[in-house]
Gaussian input, Z-matrix of N, CA and C with variables (Angstrom, degrees):
# hf/3-21g

backbone

0 1
 N
 C     1     B1
 C     2     B2     1     A1
 N     3     B3     2     A2     1     D1
 C     4     B4     3     A3     2     D2
 C     5     B5     4     A4     3     D3
 N     6     B6     5     A5     4     D4
 C     7     B7     6     A6     5     D5
 C     8     B8     7     A7     6     D6
 N     9     B9     8     A8     7     D7
 C    10    B10     9     A9     8     D8
 C    11    B11    10    A10     9     D9
 N    12    B12    11    A11    10    D10
 C    13    B13    12    A12    11    D11
 C    14    B14    13    A13    12    D12
 N    15    B15    14    A14    13    D13
 C    16    B16    15    A15    14    D14
 C    17    B17    16    A16    15    D15
 N    18    B18    17    A17    16    D16
 C    19    B19    18    A18    17    D17
 C    20    B20    19    A19    18    D18
 N    21    B21    20    A20    19    D19
 C    22    B22    21    A21    20    D20
 C    23    B23    22    A22    21    D21
 N    24    B24    23    A23    22    D22
 C    25    B25    24    A24    23    D23
 C    26    B26    25    A25    24    D24
 N    27    B27    26    A26    25    D25
 C    28    B28    27    A27    26    D26
 C    29    B29    28    A28    27    D27
 N    30    B30    29    A29    28    D28
 C    31    B31    30    A30    29    D29
 C    32    B32    31    A31    30    D30
 N    33    B33    32    A32    31    D31
 C    34    B34    33    A33    32    D32
 C    35    B35    34    A34    33    D33
 N    36    B36    35    A35    34    D34
 C    37    B37    36    A36    35    D35
 C    38    B38    37    A37    36    D36
 N    39    B39    38    A38    37    D37
 C    40    B40    39    A39    38    D38
 C    41    B41    40    A40    39    D39
 N    42    B42    41    A41    40    D40
 C    43    B43    42    A42    41    D41
 C    44    B44    43    A43    42    D42
 N    45    B45    44    A44    43    D43
 C    46    B46    45    A45    44    D44
 C    47    B47    46    A46    45    D45
 N    48    B48    47    A47    46    D46
 C    49    B49    48    A48    47    D47
 C    50    B50    49    A49    48    D48
 N    51    B51    50    A50    49    D49
 C    52    B52    51    A51    50    D50
 C    53    B53    52    A52    51    D51
 N    54    B54    53    A53    52    D52
 C    55    B55    54    A54    53    D53
 C    56    B56    55    A55    54    D54
 N    57    B57    56    A56    55    D55
 C    58    B58    57    A57    56    D56
 C    59    B59    58    A58    57    D57
 N    60    B60    59    A59    58    D58
 C    61    B61    60    A60    59    D59
 C    62    B62    61    A61    60    D60
 N    63    B63    62    A62    61    D61
 C    64    B64    63    A63    62    D62
 C    65    B65    64    A64    63    D63
 N    66    B66    65    A65    64    D64
 C    67    B67    66    A66    65    D65
 C    68    B68    67    A67    66    D66
 N    69    B69    68    A68    67    D67
 C    70    B70    69    A69    68    D68
 C    71    B71    70    A70    69    D69
 N    72    B72    71    A71    70    D70
 C    73    B73    72    A72    71    D71
 C    74    B74    73    A73    72    D72
 N    75    B75    74    A74    73    D73
 C    76    B76    75    A75    74    D74
 C    77    B77    76    A76    75    D75
 N    78    B78    77    A77    76    D76
 C    79    B79    78    A78    77    D77
 C    80    B80    79    A79    78    D78
 N    81    B81    80    A80    79    D79
 C    82    B82    81    A81    80    D80
 C    83    B83    82    A82    81    D81
 N    84    B84    83    A83    82    D82
 C    85    B85    84    A84    83    D83
 C    86    B86    85    A85    84    D84
 N    87    B87    86    A86    85    D85
 C    88    B88    87    A87    86    D86
 C    89    B89    88    A88    87    D87
 N    90    B90    89    A89    88    D88
 C    91    B91    90    A90    89    D89
 C    92    B92    91    A91    90    D90
 N    93    B93    92    A92    91    D91
 C    94    B94    93    A93    92    D92
 C    95    B95    94    A94    93    D93
 N    96    B96    95    A95    94    D94
 C    97    B97    96    A96    95    D95
 C    98    B98    97    A97    96    D96
 N    99    B99    98    A98    97    D97
 C   100   B100    99    A99    98    D98
 C   101   B101   100   A100    99    D99
 N   102   B102   101   A101   100   D100
 C   103   B103   102   A102   101   D101
 C   104   B104   103   A103   102   D102
 N   105   B105   104   A104   103   D103
 C   106   B106   105   A105   104   D104
 C   107   B107   106   A106   105   D105
 N   108   B108   107   A107   106   D106
 C   109   B109   108   A108   107   D107
 C   110   B110   109   A109   108   D108
 N   111   B111   110   A110   109   D109
 C   112   B112   111   A111   110   D110
 C   113   B113   112   A112   111   D111
 N   114   B114   113   A113   112   D112
 C   115   B115   114   A114   113   D113
 C   116   B116   115   A115   114   D114
 N   117   B117   116   A116   115   D115
 C   118   B118   117   A117   116   D116
 C   119   B119   118   A118   117   D117
 N   120   B120   119   A119   118   D118
 C   121   B121   120   A120   119   D119
 C   122   B122   121   A121   120   D120
 N   123   B123   122   A122   121   D121
 C   124   B124   123   A123   122   D122
 C   125   B125   124   A124   123   D123
 N   126   B126   125   A125   124   D124
 C   127   B127   126   A126   125   D125
 C   128   B128   127   A127   126   D126
 N   129   B129   128   A128   127   D127
 C   130   B130   129   A129   128   D128
 C   131   B131   130   A130   129   D129
 N   132   B132   131   A131   130   D130
 C   133   B133   132   A132   131   D131
 C   134   B134   133   A133   132   D132
 N   135   B135   134   A134   133   D133
 C   136   B136   135   A135   134   D134
 C   137   B137   136   A136   135   D135
 N   138   B138   137   A137   136   D136
 C   139   B139   138   A138   137   D137
 C   140   B140   139   A139   138   D138
 N   141   B141   140   A140   139   D139
 C   142   B142   141   A141   140   D140
 C   143   B143   142   A142   141   D141
 N   144   B144   143   A143   142   D142
 C   145   B145   144   A144   143   D143
 C   146   B146   145   A145   144   D144
 N   147   B147   146   A146   145   D145
 C   148   B148   147   A147   146   D146
 C   149   B149   148   A148   147   D147
 N   150   B150   149   A149   148   D148
 C   151   B151   150   A150   149   D149
 C   152   B152   151   A151   150   D150
 N   153   B153   152   A152   151   D151
 C   154   B154   153   A153   152   D152
 C   155   B155   154   A154   153   D153
 N   156   B156   155   A155   154   D154
 C   157   B157   156   A156   155   D155
 C   158   B158   157   A157   156   D156
 N   159   B159   158   A158   157   D157
 C   160   B160   159   A159   158   D158
 C   161   B161   160   A160   159   D159
 N   162   B162   161   A161   160   D160
 C   163   B163   162   A162   161   D161
 C   164   B164   163   A163   162   D162
 N   165   B165   164   A164   163   D163
 C   166   B166   165   A165   164   D164
 C   167   B167   166   A166   165   D165
 N   168   B168   167   A167   166   D166
 C   169   B169   168   A168   167   D167
 C   170   B170   169   A169   168   D168
 N   171   B171   170   A170   169   D169
 C   172   B172   171   A171   170   D170
 C   173   B173   172   A172   171   D171
 N   174   B174   173   A173   172   D172
 C   175   B175   174   A174   173   D173
 C   176   B176   175   A175   174   D174
 N   177   B177   176   A176   175   D175
 C   178   B178   177   A177   176   D176
 C   179   B179   178   A178   177   D177
 N   180   B180   179   A179   178   D178
 C   181   B181   180   A180   179   D179
 C   182   B182   181   A181   180   D180
 N   183   B183   182   A182   181   D181
 C   184   B184   183   A183   182   D182
 C   185   B185   184   A184   183   D183
 N   186   B186   185   A185   184   D184
 C   187   B187   186   A186   185   D185
 C   188   B188   187   A187   186   D186
 N   189   B189   188   A188   187   D187
 C   190   B190   189   A189   188   D188
 C   191   B191   190   A190   189   D189
 N   192   B192   191   A191   190   D190
 C   193   B193   192   A192   191   D191
 C   194   B194   193   A193   192   D192
 N   195   B195   194   A194   193   D193
 C   196   B196   195   A195   194   D194
 C   197   B197   196   A196   195   D195
 N   198   B198   197   A197   196   D196
 C   199   B199   198   A198   197   D197
 C   200   B200   199   A199   198   D198
 N   201   B201   200   A200   199   D199
 C   202   B202   201   A201   200   D200
 C   203   B203   202   A202   201   D201
 N   204   B204   203   A203   202   D202
 C   205   B205   204   A204   203   D203
 C   206   B206   205   A205   204   D204
 N   207   B207   206   A206   205   D205
 C   208   B208   207   A207   206   D206
 C   209   B209   208   A208   207   D207
 N   210   B210   209   A209   208   D208
 C   211   B211   210   A210   209   D209
 C   212   B212   211   A211   210   D210
 N   213   B213   212   A212   211   D211
 C   214   B214   213   A213   212   D212
 C   215   B215   214   A214   213   D213
 N   216   B216   215   A215   214   D214
 C   217   B217   216   A216   215   D215
 C   218   B218   217   A217   216   D216
 N   219   B219   218   A218   217   D217
 C   220   B220   219   A219   218   D218
 C   221   B221   220   A220   219   D219
 N   222   B222   221   A221   220   D220
 C   223   B223   222   A222   221   D221
 C   224   B224   223   A223   222   D222
 N   225   B225   224   A224   223   D223
 C   226   B226   225   A225   224   D224
 C   227   B227   226   A226   225   D225
 N   228   B228   227   A227   226   D226
 C   229   B229   228   A228   227   D227
 C   230   B230   229   A229   228   D228
 N   231   B231   230   A230   229   D229
 C   232   B232   231   A231   230   D230
 C   233   B233   232   A232   231   D231
 N   234   B234   233   A233   232   D232
 C   235   B235   234   A234   233   D233
 C   236   B236   235   A235   234   D234
 N   237   B237   236   A236   235   D235
 C   238   B238   237   A237   236   D236
 C   239   B239   238   A238   237   D237
 N   240   B240   239   A239   238   D238
 C   241   B241   240   A240   239   D239
 C   242   B242   241   A241   240   D240
 N   243   B243   242   A242   241   D241
 C   244   B244   243   A243   242   D242
 C   245   B245   244   A244   243   D243
 N   246   B246   245   A245   244   D244
 C   247   B247   246   A246   245   D245
 C   248   B248   247   A247   246   D246
 N   249   B249   248   A248   247   D247
 C   250   B250   249   A249   248   D248
 C   251   B251   250   A250   249   D249
 N   252   B252   251   A251   250   D250
 C   253   B253   252   A252   251   D251
 C   254   B254   253   A253   252   D252
 N   255   B255   254   A254   253   D253
 C   256   B256   255   A255   254   D254
 C   257   B257   256   A256   255   D255
 N   258   B258   257   A257   256   D256
 C   259   B259   258   A258   257   D257
 C   260   B260   259   A259   258   D258
 N   261   B261   260   A260   259   D259
 C   262   B262   261   A261   260   D260
 C   263   B263   262   A262   261   D261
 N   264   B264   263   A263   262   D262
 C   265   B265   264   A264   263   D263
 C   266   B266   265   A265   264   D264
 N   267   B267   266   A266   265   D265
 C   268   B268   267   A267   266   D266
 C   269   B269   268   A268   267   D267
 N   270   B270   269   A269   268   D268
 C   271   B271   270   A270   269   D269
 C   272   B272   271   A271   270   D270
 N   273   B273   272   A272   271   D271
 C   274   B274   273   A273   272   D272
 C   275   B275   274   A274   273   D273
 N   276   B276   275   A275   274   D274
 C   277   B277   276   A276   275   D275
 C   278   B278   277   A277   276   D276
 N   279   B279   278   A278   277   D277
 C   280   B280   279   A279   278   D278
 C   281   B281   280   A280   279   D279
 N   282   B282   281   A281   280   D280
 C   283   B283   282   A282   281   D281
 C   284   B284   283   A283   282   D282
 N   285   B285   284   A284   283   D283
 C   286   B286   285   A285   284   D284
 C   287   B287   286   A286   285   D285
 N   288   B288   287   A287   286   D286
 C   289   B289   288   A288   287   D287
 C   290   B290   289   A289   288   D288
 N   291   B291   290   A290   289   D289
 C   292   B292   291   A291   290   D290
 C   293   B293   292   A292   291   D291
 N   294   B294   293   A293   292   D292
 C   295   B295   294   A294   293   D293
 C   296   B296   295   A295   294   D294
 N   297   B297   296   A296   295   D295
 C   298   B298   297   A297   296   D296
 C   299   B299   298   A298   297   D297
 N   300   B300   299   A299   298   D298
 C   301   B301   300   A300   299   D299
 C   302   B302   301   A301   300   D300
 N   303   B303   302   A302   301   D301
 C   304   B304   303   A303   302   D302
 C   305   B305   304   A304   303   D303
 N   306   B306   305   A305   304   D304
 C   307   B307   306   A306   305   D305
 C   308   B308   307   A307   306   D306
 N   309   B309   308   A308   307   D307
 C   310   B310   309   A309   308   D308
 C   311   B311   310   A310   309   D309
 N   312   B312   311   A311   310   D310
 C   313   B313   312   A312   311   D311
 C   314   B314   313   A313   312   D312
 N   315   B315   314   A314   313   D313
 C   316   B316   315   A315   314   D314
 C   317   B317   316   A316   315   D315
 N   318   B318   317   A317   316   D316
 C   319   B319   318   A318   317   D317
 C   320   B320   319   A319   318   D318

   B1=1.4510
   B2=1.5306
   B3=1.3194
   B4=1.4643
   B5=1.5269
   B6=1.3197
   B7=1.4567
   B8=1.5181
   B9=1.3077
   B10=1.4602
   B11=1.5271
   B12=1.3329
   B13=1.4568
   B14=1.5271
   B15=1.3420
   B16=1.4641
   B17=1.5177
   B18=1.3108
   B19=1.4632
   B20=1.5175
   B21=1.3146
   B22=1.4621
   B23=1.5244
   B24=1.3010
   B25=1.4614
   B26=1.5196
   B27=1.3315
   B28=1.4664
   B29=1.5325
   B30=1.3207
   B31=1.4580
   B32=1.5256
   B33=1.3339
   B34=1.4619
   B35=1.5179
   B36=1.3352
   B37=1.4636
   B38=1.5203
   B39=1.3327
   B40=1.4575
   B41=1.5339
   B42=1.2948
   B43=1.4667
   B44=1.5274
   B45=1.3356
   B46=1.4652
   B47=1.5211
   B48=1.3294
   B49=1.4685
   B50=1.5235
   B51=1.3193
   B52=1.4561
   B53=1.5182
   B54=1.3248
   B55=1.4617
   B56=1.5271
   B57=1.3432
   B58=1.4633
   B59=1.5220
   B60=1.3339
   B61=1.4613
   B62=1.5173
   B63=1.3501
   B64=1.4664
   B65=1.5247
   B66=1.3251
   B67=1.4591
   B68=1.5272
   B69=1.3433
   B70=1.4640
   B71=1.5267
   B72=1.3282
   B73=1.4666
   B74=1.5230
   B75=1.3233
   B76=1.4586
   B77=1.5233
   B78=1.3322
   B79=1.4581
   B80=1.5271
   B81=1.3206
   B82=1.4636
   B83=1.5255
   B84=1.3279
   B85=1.4655
   B86=1.5195
   B87=1.3318
   B88=1.4623
   B89=1.5227
   B90=1.3173
   B91=1.4570
   B92=1.5169
   B93=1.3200
   B94=1.4662
   B95=1.5272
   B96=1.3332
   B97=1.4598
   B98=1.5156
   B99=1.3344
   B100=1.4633
   B101=1.5226
   B102=1.3238
   B103=1.4618
   B104=1.5318
   B105=1.3253
   B106=1.4620
   B107=1.5311
   B108=1.3382
   B109=1.4621
   B110=1.5215
   B111=1.3532
   B112=1.4540
   B113=1.5204
   B114=1.3315
   B115=1.4590
   B116=1.5283
   B117=1.3010
   B118=1.4673
   B119=1.5271
   B120=1.3039
   B121=1.4657
   B122=1.5313
   B123=1.3490
   B124=1.4660
   B125=1.5240
   B126=1.3128
   B127=1.4652
   B128=1.5094
   B129=1.3190
   B130=1.4647
   B131=1.5230
   B132=1.3290
   B133=1.4661
   B134=1.5239
   B135=1.3228
   B136=1.4603
   B137=1.5261
   B138=1.3109
   B139=1.4564
   B140=1.5155
   B141=1.3255
   B142=1.4681
   B143=1.5267
   B144=1.3231
   B145=1.4645
   B146=1.5224
   B147=1.3364
   B148=1.4651
   B149=1.5264
   B150=1.3503
   B151=1.4652
   B152=1.5331
   B153=1.3277
   B154=1.4662
   B155=1.5283
   B156=1.3481
   B157=1.4596
   B158=1.5203
   B159=1.2952
   B160=1.4594
   B161=1.5300
   B162=1.3150
   B163=1.4704
   B164=1.5281
   B165=1.3163
   B166=1.4698
   B167=1.5301
   B168=1.3278
   B169=1.4670
   B170=1.5200
   B171=1.3141
   B172=1.4569
   B173=1.4992
   B174=1.2908
   B175=1.4608
   B176=1.5316
   B177=1.3481
   B178=1.4612
   B179=1.5238
   B180=1.3377
   B181=1.4672
   B182=1.5217
   B183=1.3245
   B184=1.4627
   B185=1.5187
   B186=1.3342
   B187=1.4604
   B188=1.5186
   B189=1.3236
   B190=1.4582
   B191=1.5217
   B192=1.3148
   B193=1.4629
   B194=1.5181
   B195=1.3192
   B196=1.4557
   B197=1.5254
   B198=1.3281
   B199=1.4640
   B200=1.5258
   B201=1.3247
   B202=1.4706
   B203=1.5213
   B204=1.3151
   B205=1.4633
   B206=1.5244
   B207=1.3226
   B208=1.4550
   B209=1.5294
   B210=1.3148
   B211=1.4524
   B212=1.5263
   B213=1.3118
   B214=1.4638
   B215=1.5246
   B216=1.3284
   B217=1.4622
   B218=1.5200
   B219=1.3198
   B220=1.4569
   B221=1.5140
   B222=1.3141
   B223=1.4566
   B224=1.5360
   B225=1.3326
   B226=1.4569
   B227=1.5172
   B228=1.3359
   B229=1.4648
   B230=1.5309
   B231=1.3475
   B232=1.4631
   B233=1.5288
   B234=1.3319
   B235=1.4610
   B236=1.5241
   B237=1.3268
   B238=1.4598
   B239=1.5224
   B240=1.3319
   B241=1.4560
   B242=1.5214
   B243=1.3280
   B244=1.4597
   B245=1.5338
   B246=1.3430
   B247=1.4676
   B248=1.5303
   B249=1.3299
   B250=1.4659
   B251=1.5271
   B252=1.3165
   B253=1.4632
   B254=1.5244
   B255=1.3269
   B256=1.4698
   B257=1.5166
   B258=1.3316
   B259=1.4640
   B260=1.5306
   B261=1.3320
   B262=1.4641
   B263=1.5242
   B264=1.3266
   B265=1.4552
   B266=1.5247
   B267=1.2169
   B268=1.4365
   B269=1.5312
   B270=1.3092
   B271=1.4667
   B272=1.5211
   B273=1.3335
   B274=1.4555
   B275=1.5165
   B276=1.3215
   B277=1.4633
   B278=1.5237
   B279=1.3349
   B280=1.4637
   B281=1.5256
   B282=1.3305
   B283=1.4599
   B284=1.5212
   B285=1.3106
   B286=1.4671
   B287=1.5306
   B288=1.3382
   B289=1.4685
   B290=1.5219
   B291=1.3165
   B292=1.4534
   B293=1.5205
   B294=1.3353
   B295=1.4624
   B296=1.5176
   B297=1.3279
   B298=1.4578
   B299=1.5209
   B300=1.3139
   B301=1.4597
   B302=1.5349
   B303=1.3347
   B304=1.4602
   B305=1.5329
   B306=1.3393
   B307=1.4611
   B308=1.5300
   B309=1.3267
   B310=1.4586
   B311=1.5270
   B312=1.3430
   B313=1.4656
   B314=1.5203
   B315=1.3107
   B316=1.4503
   B317=1.5115
   B318=1.3144
   B319=1.4796
   B320=1.5086
   A1=109.21
   A2=118.69
   A3=120.79
   A4=112.79
   A5=115.38
   A6=121.28
   A7=109.45
   A8=116.34
   A9=120.55
   A10=109.87
   A11=116.23
   A12=121.67
   A13=110.66
   A14=115.58
   A15=121.40
   A16=110.53
   A17=115.48
   A18=121.42
   A19=109.02
   A20=116.47
   A21=121.65
   A22=112.19
   A23=119.63
   A24=121.96
   A25=114.94
   A26=117.71
   A27=120.95
   A28=109.95
   A29=115.75
   A30=120.52
   A31=108.05
   A32=115.46
   A33=122.73
   A34=107.22
   A35=116.26
   A36=120.93
   A37=111.03
   A38=115.93
   A39=119.28
   A40=107.11
   A41=116.90
   A42=120.90
   A43=113.21
   A44=116.65
   A45=121.32
   A46=111.03
   A47=116.27
   A48=124.81
   A49=115.04
   A50=118.64
   A51=121.01
   A52=110.59
   A53=117.09
   A54=122.66
   A55=109.57
   A56=116.28
   A57=120.97
   A58=110.62
   A59=116.19
   A60=122.97
   A61=109.09
   A62=117.22
   A63=118.66
   A64=110.89
   A65=115.63
   A66=118.92
   A67=111.19
   A68=117.40
   A69=122.24
   A70=107.94
   A71=118.50
   A72=120.27
   A73=112.09
   A74=116.36
   A75=122.86
   A76=107.89
   A77=117.31
   A78=121.18
   A79=113.30
   A80=117.58
   A81=120.69
   A82=113.43
   A83=118.18
   A84=121.35
   A85=109.62
   A86=116.02
   A87=120.75
   A88=109.51
   A89=115.02
   A90=123.55
   A91=107.96
   A92=116.79
   A93=121.30
   A94=111.03
   A95=116.23
   A96=121.53
   A97=114.83
   A98=118.31
   A99=122.50
   A100=109.52
   A101=117.10
   A102=121.10
   A103=110.99
   A104=115.75
   A105=121.77
   A106=110.30
   A107=115.84
   A108=121.25
   A109=110.45
   A110=116.35
   A111=123.30
   A112=111.19
   A113=115.76
   A114=121.04
   A115=112.03
   A116=118.58
   A117=121.72
   A118=114.72
   A119=117.49
   A120=121.51
   A121=109.78
   A122=119.04
   A123=119.79
   A124=111.52
   A125=115.63
   A126=121.85
   A127=109.30
   A128=116.97
   A129=123.06
   A130=109.09
   A131=116.29
   A132=122.04
   A133=108.44
   A134=115.43
   A135=121.64
   A136=108.72
   A137=116.85
   A138=121.16
   A139=115.41
   A140=118.69
   A141=121.48
   A142=109.16
   A143=116.25
   A144=121.18
   A145=114.11
   A146=118.08
   A147=120.76
   A148=108.76
   A149=117.27
   A150=119.22
   A151=112.86
   A152=116.27
   A153=120.66
   A154=111.38
   A155=117.21
   A156=120.12
   A157=110.60
   A158=119.82
   A159=129.41
   A160=113.83
   A161=119.42
   A162=121.40
   A163=112.07
   A164=117.66
   A165=123.10
   A166=107.43
   A167=117.16
   A168=119.25
   A169=112.08
   A170=118.04
   A171=122.07
   A172=111.93
   A173=117.18
   A174=127.81
   A175=112.06
   A176=115.45
   A177=120.67
   A178=108.15
   A179=117.11
   A180=120.72
   A181=112.78
   A182=117.48
   A183=121.35
   A184=109.92
   A185=114.82
   A186=121.20
   A187=108.57
   A188=115.62
   A189=121.38
   A190=108.20
   A191=114.95
   A192=121.36
   A193=109.82
   A194=115.78
   A195=122.39
   A196=111.17
   A197=117.18
   A198=121.34
   A199=109.93
   A200=115.12
   A201=121.48
   A202=108.49
   A203=115.78
   A204=120.62
   A205=109.55
   A206=116.25
   A207=121.49
   A208=110.43
   A209=116.68
   A210=121.05
   A211=114.93
   A212=118.13
   A213=120.60
   A214=109.00
   A215=115.23
   A216=121.00
   A217=110.09
   A218=114.81
   A219=121.73
   A220=106.75
   A221=116.87
   A222=122.42
   A223=110.99
   A224=116.73
   A225=121.96
   A226=114.79
   A227=118.01
   A228=122.06
   A229=108.72
   A230=117.93
   A231=119.97
   A232=112.09
   A233=115.43
   A234=121.05
   A235=109.35
   A236=115.72
   A237=121.10
   A238=112.03
   A239=115.08
   A240=122.82
   A241=110.07
   A242=116.13
   A243=122.80
   A244=111.27
   A245=116.56
   A246=119.87
   A247=113.51
   A248=118.74
   A249=121.89
   A250=109.75
   A251=115.78
   A252=121.97
   A253=110.21
   A254=115.87
   A255=121.32
   A256=110.24
   A257=115.04
   A258=120.96
   A259=108.46
   A260=115.21
   A261=121.27
   A262=110.82
   A263=115.77
   A264=121.38
   A265=105.41
   A266=120.47
   A267=133.92
   A268=112.87
   A269=120.24
   A270=120.58
   A271=114.20
   A272=118.67
   A273=121.27
   A274=113.96
   A275=117.26
   A276=121.34
   A277=109.92
   A278=118.53
   A279=120.15
   A280=112.48
   A281=114.75
   A282=120.39
   A283=107.99
   A284=116.30
   A285=121.76
   A286=108.01
   A287=115.29
   A288=119.99
   A289=107.01
   A290=116.49
   A291=122.10
   A292=111.16
   A293=116.46
   A294=120.87
   A295=109.80
   A296=116.17
   A297=121.64
   A298=108.97
   A299=117.19
   A300=120.92
   A301=108.50
   A302=116.47
   A303=120.64
   A304=111.83
   A305=117.18
   A306=119.71
   A307=112.43
   A308=117.99
   A309=121.11
   A310=109.84
   A311=115.28
   A312=121.23
   A313=109.86
   A314=115.44
   A315=121.36
   A316=110.55
   A317=114.47
   A318=120.53
   A319=108.30
   D1=133.75
   D2=-177.78
   D3=-65.94
   D4=146.84
   D5=176.13
   D6=-133.44
   D7=159.22
   D8=179.13
   D9=-69.82
   D10=141.96
   D11=179.31
   D12=-78.95
   D13=145.72
   D14=177.23
   D15=-84.00
   D16=148.23
   D17=176.54
   D18=-133.71
   D19=173.84
   D20=-175.92
   D21=-61.52
   D22=-33.52
   D23=-178.94
   D24=-83.76
   D25=2.90
   D26=-179.62
   D27=-66.68
   D28=149.02
   D29=175.96
   D30=-90.12
   D31=109.13
   D32=-179.25
   D33=-127.07
   D34=130.59
   D35=-175.59
   D36=-132.93
   D37=151.79
   D38=170.36
   D39=-78.22
   D40=170.32
   D41=-177.12
   D42=-68.86
   D43=-5.69
   D44=-179.06
   D45=-115.52
   D46=26.59
   D47=173.14
   D48=73.89
   D49=18.80
   D50=174.37
   D51=-84.00
   D52=142.10
   D53=179.10
   D54=-83.49
   D55=131.74
   D56=-179.76
   D57=-113.95
   D58=140.53
   D59=178.21
   D60=-143.58
   D61=148.76
   D62=177.00
   D63=-67.53
   D64=143.79
   D65=179.53
   D66=-75.91
   D67=-29.79
   D68=176.87
   D69=-136.96
   D70=115.73
   D71=178.30
   D72=-82.31
   D73=165.39
   D74=176.37
   D75=-84.38
   D76=111.05
   D77=-176.61
   D78=-79.32
   D79=-12.02
   D80=-176.74
   D81=-88.42
   D82=-32.54
   D83=-175.83
   D84=-112.15
   D85=129.68
   D86=177.20
   D87=-119.63
   D88=140.58
   D89=178.70
   D90=-122.82
   D91=115.24
   D92=-175.42
   D93=54.02
   D94=36.78
   D95=177.95
   D96=83.17
   D97=-1.99
   D98=-179.74
   D99=-109.93
   D100=149.50
   D101=-178.98
   D102=-70.19
   D103=143.01
   D104=179.16
   D105=-73.41
   D106=169.35
   D107=-178.78
   D108=-119.14
   D109=131.16
   D110=178.89
   D111=-85.95
   D112=154.67
   D113=177.06
   D114=-73.14
   D115=-39.19
   D116=-170.36
   D117=-77.65
   D118=-9.46
   D119=-177.57
   D120=-89.34
   D121=130.55
   D122=176.14
   D123=-68.45
   D124=152.31
   D125=177.67
   D126=-106.84
   D127=139.53
   D128=177.25
   D129=-91.03
   D130=140.02
   D131=179.53
   D132=-117.39
   D133=129.51
   D134=-179.88
   D135=-124.25
   D136=135.07
   D137=174.10
   D138=88.37
   D139=18.44
   D140=178.14
   D141=-65.77
   D142=132.81
   D143=-176.43
   D144=-93.62
   D145=1.29
   D146=178.51
   D147=-67.43
   D148=124.17
   D149=-176.71
   D150=-68.98
   D151=154.61
   D152=177.33
   D153=-74.75
   D154=170.50
   D155=176.81
   D156=-59.85
   D157=149.42
   D158=8.09
   D159=-88.60
   D160=-4.65
   D161=-177.56
   D162=-68.97
   D163=-38.13
   D164=178.97
   D165=-155.51
   D166=-166.85
   D167=-179.28
   D168=-115.17
   D169=31.65
   D170=-176.90
   D171=-102.82
   D172=-167.26
   D173=-6.81
   D174=-80.65
   D175=160.76
   D176=174.56
   D177=-70.38
   D178=134.39
   D179=179.39
   D180=-121.21
   D181=-29.17
   D182=177.60
   D183=-138.97
   D184=162.66
   D185=175.34
   D186=-143.12
   D187=147.96
   D188=174.57
   D189=-122.81
   D190=150.93
   D191=-177.56
   D192=-99.02
   D193=134.29
   D194=-177.64
   D195=-94.33
   D196=-40.17
   D197=-179.38
   D198=-120.46
   D199=157.46
   D200=178.84
   D201=-158.57
   D202=-172.83
   D203=178.52
   D204=-63.33
   D205=143.82
   D206=179.06
   D207=-91.69
   D208=-35.50
   D209=-174.46
   D210=-106.78
   D211=-10.05
   D212=-178.15
   D213=-111.04
   D214=115.57
   D215=-177.58
   D216=-133.96
   D217=158.06
   D218=172.98
   D219=-129.73
   D220=123.31
   D221=-177.14
   D222=54.91
   D223=33.20
   D224=178.17
   D225=83.05
   D226=0.42
   D227=-178.17
   D228=-106.59
   D229=129.32
   D230=179.49
   D231=-62.36
   D232=142.72
   D233=176.27
   D234=-91.13
   D235=155.63
   D236=-177.65
   D237=-83.81
   D238=146.60
   D239=177.81
   D240=-111.25
   D241=163.83
   D242=177.62
   D243=-54.29
   D244=-36.41
   D245=-177.04
   D246=-102.00
   D247=17.78
   D248=176.50
   D249=-63.89
   D250=146.15
   D251=-178.23
   D252=-97.08
   D253=144.59
   D254=-177.58
   D255=-140.82
   D256=171.90
   D257=175.31
   D258=-143.21
   D259=135.02
   D260=-178.65
   D261=-96.03
   D262=146.08
   D263=172.20
   D264=-106.68
   D265=116.39
   D266=40.40
   D267=-118.89
   D268=-10.80
   D269=-172.24
   D270=-82.68
   D271=-24.59
   D272=-177.37
   D273=81.62
   D274=7.49
   D275=178.19
   D276=-88.39
   D277=160.70
   D278=-179.57
   D279=-83.29
   D280=163.27
   D281=168.58
   D282=-79.91
   D283=155.44
   D284=178.13
   D285=-119.69
   D286=119.79
   D287=176.87
   D288=-84.12
   D289=116.81
   D290=-177.37
   D291=-92.18
   D292=-43.41
   D293=-175.09
   D294=-151.45
   D295=136.82
   D296=175.20
   D297=-144.53
   D298=176.80
   D299=178.83
   D300=-64.08
   D301=152.67
   D302=-174.28
   D303=-121.15
   D304=33.36
   D305=-178.85
   D306=-115.94
   D307=-40.86
   D308=-172.29
   D309=-106.99
   D310=125.89
   D311=178.05
   D312=-112.68
   D313=157.25
   D314=176.54
   D315=-147.36
   D316=166.16
   D317=177.92
   D318=-119.22

């Protein structure tokens, strides 16, 4: 089922309210004027409220994406979708996509 593609201006957060952004955006593809996001690029997380050890295993600092579009690629790299799955380091929880552009869909 098609989903909306993620872009640099999308609101993406870790489960502990940290803001996530791609470390390197796709300069070739733009969605609503914003650069698209690749699957293979790690995302940086800022402001995660998960406490450090020994209280917990936080804060989350990076995230990697496990799934992405199958048919939509840029320079051979799959682009991220609204429902793409991710995992954060150090907690192992996923990122949550809150808001993205609502014009371009991909599979």
